[in-house]
PARO-519084 format. One record per residue: residue number from 1; residue in one letter; chain; x, z, y of N, C-alpha, C in turn. Coordinates in steps of 0.05 Angstrom, whole numbers, plus 5000, padded with zeros to 4 digits. Layout:
{rec NUM,A,A,{X,Z,Y},{X,Z,Y},{X,Z,Y}}
...
***
This chain:
{rec 1,M,A,{1743,4774,6705},{1759,4782,6728},{1754,4811,6734}}
{rec 2,A,A,{1730,4820,6729},{1723,4848,6735},{1740,4867,6718}}
{rec 3,V,A,{1745,4859,6693},{1761,4876,6676},{1790,4877,6686}}
{rec 4,N,A,{1800,4853,6695},{1827,4852,6706},{1829,4869,6731}}
{rec 5,S,A,{1809,4868,6749},{1809,4883,6773},{1808,4913,6767}}
{rec 6,L,A,{1791,4919,6748},{1789,4947,6740},{1815,4958,6729}}
{rec 7,S,A,{1827,4941,6713},{1852,4951,6702},{1874,4952,6723}}
{rec 8,S,A,{1875,4935,6743},{1895,4937,6764},{1888,4961,6781}}
{rec 9,V,A,{1862,4968,6785},{1855,4993,6799},{1864,5017,6783}}
{rec 10,Q,A,{1860,5016,6757},{1868,5038,6739},{1899,5040,6740}}
{rec 11,A,A,{1912,5017,6739},{1941,5018,6740},{1951,5029,6766}}
{rec 12,A,A,{1938,5022,6788},{1946,5033,6814},{1941,5063,6815}}
{rec 13,N,A,{1919,5072,6804},{1913,5101,6803},{1933,5115,6785}}
{rec 14,L,A,{1940,5103,6763},{1960,5115,6745},{1987,5117,6759}}
{rec 15,R,A,{1995,5096,6773},{2020,5097,6788},{2020,5119,6810}}
{rec 16,E,A,{1997,5120,6824},{1994,5140,6845},{1995,5169,6832}}
{rec 17,S,A,{1981,5172,6809},{1981,5198,6796},{2009,5206,6787}}
{rec 18,L,A,{2024,5186,6776},{2051,5192,6767},{2069,5199,6791}}
{rec 19,A,A,{2065,5184,6813},{2081,5189,6837},{2075,5217,6848}}
{rec 20,N,A,{2049,5224,6847},{2041,5251,6857},{2053,5273,6839}}
{rec 21,R,A,{2054,5268,6813},{2066,5288,6795},{2096,5291,6800}}
{rec 22,V,A,{2109,5268,6804},{2137,5269,6809},{2143,5284,6835}}
{rec 23,E,A,{2127,5279,6856},{2130,5293,6881},{2125,5322,6878}}
{rec 24,Q,A,{2104,5329,6863},{2097,5357,6858},{2119,5371,6844}}
{rec 25,R,A,{2130,5359,6823},{2153,5371,6808},{2177,5374,6826}}
{rec 26,S,A,{2182,5355,6843},{2204,5357,6862},{2201,5380,6881}}
{rec 27,Q,A,{2176,5383,6891},{2170,5406,6909},{2173,5433,6895}}
{rec 28,Q,A,{2164,5434,6870},{2166,5458,6854},{2196,5465,6849}}
{rec 29,A,A,{2211,5445,6843},{2240,5449,6838},{2253,5459,6864}}
{rec 30,S,A,{2246,5447,6886},{2258,5456,6912},{2250,5485,6918}}
{rec 31,Q,A,{2225,5492,6913},{2216,5519,6918},{2231,5539,6899}}
{rec 32,A,A,{2234,5531,6874},{2249,5548,6855},{2278,5552,6864}}
{rec 33,R,A,{2291,5530,6873},{2318,5532,6883},{2320,5550,6907}}
{rec 34,R,A,{2302,5547,6926},{2302,5565,6949},{2297,5594,6942}}
{rec 35,A,A,{2279,5599,6923},{2274,5626,6914},{2299,5637,6901}}
{rec 36,D,A,{2312,5621,6884},{2337,5631,6871},{2359,5636,6891}}
{rec 37,Q,A,{2362,5619,6911},{2382,5623,6932},{2376,5648,6948}}
{rec 38,G,A,{2350,5652,6953},{2342,5676,6968},{2349,5701,6953}}
{rec 39,E,A,{2343,5701,6927},{2349,5724,6910},{2379,5729,6908}}
{rec 40,R,A,{2394,5708,6905},{2424,5711,6904},{2434,5722,6930}}
{rec 41,S,A,{2423,5711,6952},{2432,5721,6978},{2425,5750,6982}}
{rec 42,E,A,{2402,5758,6973},{2394,5787,6976},{2412,5804,6958}}
{rec 43,R,A,{2419,5795,6934},{2437,5810,6917},{2465,5812,6929}}
{rec 44,R,A,{2475,5790,6941},{2501,5791,6954},{2500,5810,6978}}
{rec 45,D,A,{2479,5808,6994},{2477,5827,7017},{2476,5856,7008}}
{rec 46,A,A,{2461,5861,6987},{2460,5889,6976},{2487,5898,6966}}
{rec 47,A,A,{2502,5880,6953},{2529,5887,6943},{2548,5892,6966}}
{rec 48,V,A,{2546,5876,6987},{2563,5880,7010},{2556,5907,7024}}
{rec 49,K,A,{2531,5912,7026},{2522,5937,7039},{2532,5961,7023}}
{rec 50,K,A,{2531,5959,6996},{2540,5981,6979},{2570,5984,6982}}
{rec 51,R,A,{2585,5962,6983},{2615,5964,6986},{2621,5977,7013}}
{rec 52,V,A,{2606,5969,7034},{2611,5981,7061},{2606,6011,7060}}
{rec 53,E,A,{2584,6019,7047},{2578,6047,7045},{2599,6062,7029}}
{rec 54,Q,A,{2609,6050,7007},{2630,6063,6992},{2655,6065,7008}}
{rec 55,N,A,{2662,6044,7022},{2686,6044,7039},{2684,6065,7061}}
{rec 56,T,A,{2660,6067,7072},{2655,6087,7093},{2658,6115,7082}}
{rec 57,D,A,{2646,6119,7058},{2649,6146,7045},{2678,6152,7039}}
{rec 58,A,A,{2692,6132,7029},{2721,6136,7022},{2736,6142,7047}}
{rec 59,G,A,{2730,6128,7069},{2744,6133,7094},{2738,6161,7105}}
{rec 60,R,A,{2713,6169,7102},{2705,6196,7111},{2719,6217,7095}}
{rec 61,T,A,{2721,6212,7068},{2735,6231,7051},{2765,6233,7058}}
{rec 62,R,A,{2777,6210,7063},{2806,6210,7071},{2809,6224,7098}}
{rec 63,A,A,{2791,6220,7117},{2793,6233,7143},{2790,6263,7139}}
{rec 64,Q,A,{2771,6272,7122},{2768,6300,7118},{2792,6312,7105}}
{rec 65,S,A,{2804,6298,7086},{2829,6308,7073},{2851,6310,7094}}
{rec 66,N,A,{2854,6290,7111},{2874,6291,7132},{2869,6315,7151}}
{rec 67,D,A,{2844,6319,7158},{2837,6342,7175},{2845,6368,7162}}
{rec 68,D,A,{2838,6370,7136},{2844,6395,7121},{2875,6399,7120}}
{rec 69,A,A,{2890,6378,7115},{2919,6380,7114},{2930,6389,7142}}
{rec 70,A,A,{2919,6377,7163},{2928,6384,7190},{2922,6413,7196}}
{rec 71,T,A,{2898,6422,7188},{2891,6450,7192},{2910,6469,7177}}
{rec 72,L,A,{2916,6462,7153},{2934,6478,7137},{2962,6479,7150}}
{rec 73,Q,A,{2972,6456,7159},{2998,6456,7173},{2997,6473,7198}}
{rec 74,R,A,{2976,6470,7213},{2973,6486,7238},{2974,6516,7232}}
{rec 75,R,A,{2959,6524,7211},{2958,6552,7204},{2986,6562,7195}}
{rec 76,E,A,{2999,6545,7179},{3026,6553,7170},{3045,6556,7194}}
{rec 77,A,A,{3043,6537,7213},{3060,6539,7237},{3053,6564,7253}}
{rec 78,Q,A,{3028,6570,7256},{3020,6594,7270},{3030,6619,7256}}
{rec 79,A,A,{3029,6619,7230},{3039,6643,7215},{3069,6645,7218}}
{rec 80,A,A,{3083,6622,7217},{3112,6623,7221},{3119,6632,7249}}
{rec 81,D,A,{3104,6623,7269},{3109,6632,7297},{3104,6662,7300}}
{rec 82,K,A,{3083,6671,7287},{3076,6700,7289},{3098,6716,7275}}
{rec 83,K,A,{3108,6707,7252},{3129,6721,7238},{3154,6721,7255}}
{rec 84,A,A,{3161,6699,7267},{3186,6697,7283},{3183,6715,7307}}
{rec 85,D,A,{3159,6716,7319},{3154,6733,7343},{3157,6763,7335}}
{rec 86,T,A,{3145,6770,7312},{3147,6798,7302},{3176,6805,7297}}
{rec 87,E,A,{3191,6787,7284},{3219,6793,7278},{3235,6796,7304}}
{rec 88,R,A,{3229,6779,7324},{3243,6780,7350},{3238,6807,7363}}
{rec 89,R,A,{3212,6816,7363},{3206,6842,7375},{3220,6865,7360}}
{rec 90,Q,A,{3220,6863,7334},{3234,6884,7318},{3264,6884,7325}}
{rec 91,T,A,{3275,6861,7328},{3304,6859,7335},{3308,6871,7363}}
{rec 92,E,A,{3290,6865,7382},{3293,6876,7409},{3290,6906,7409}}
{rec 93,K,A,{3271,6916,7393},{3268,6945,7391},{3293,6958,7379}}
{rec 94,S,A,{3303,6947,7359},{3327,6958,7346},{3351,6957,7365}}
{rec 95,T,A,{3353,6935,7380},{3375,6932,7399},{3372,6952,7421}}
{rec 96,L,A,{3348,6955,7431},{3342,6974,7453},{3348,7002,7443}}
{rec 97,G,A,{3339,7009,7419},{3343,7035,7408},{3373,7041,7404}}
{rec 98,S,A,{3388,7022,7395},{3416,7027,7391},{3431,7030,7418}}
{rec 99,R,A,{3422,7016,7438},{3434,7019,7465},{3429,7047,7475}}
{rec 100,I,A,{3405,7056,7471},{3398,7083,7481},{3415,7104,7467}}
{rec 101,N,A,{3417,7100,7440},{3432,7120,7425},{3462,7119,7432}}
{rec 102,T,A,{3473,7096,7438},{3501,7095,7443},{3508,7104,7472}}
{rec 103,T,A,{3489,7101,7490},{3495,7110,7518},{3489,7139,7521}}
{rec 104,A,A,{3473,7151,7503},{3466,7179,7507},{3487,7198,7500}}
***
């Protein structure tokens, strides 16, 4: 009977050891899955951050281009106004001069 008892104790120990190994493997697999998910999440976050930065840079570049175009248009308008003003003054001087000459 002692041999039988010993072997049932050994069998119980073996079952417990196997159960412990299965539990340990399960925990390791869970930890590995969490680590993989964490790494994937970090990579996704980094990719999103990079896209946001690129979009921000592109938006900034577009805004700068729009500002440059508006500045150019404003300068062209100012030059056209100045030219029109100069031509108007010249016309007024010519008209005034011709009036003086004709009345004199």
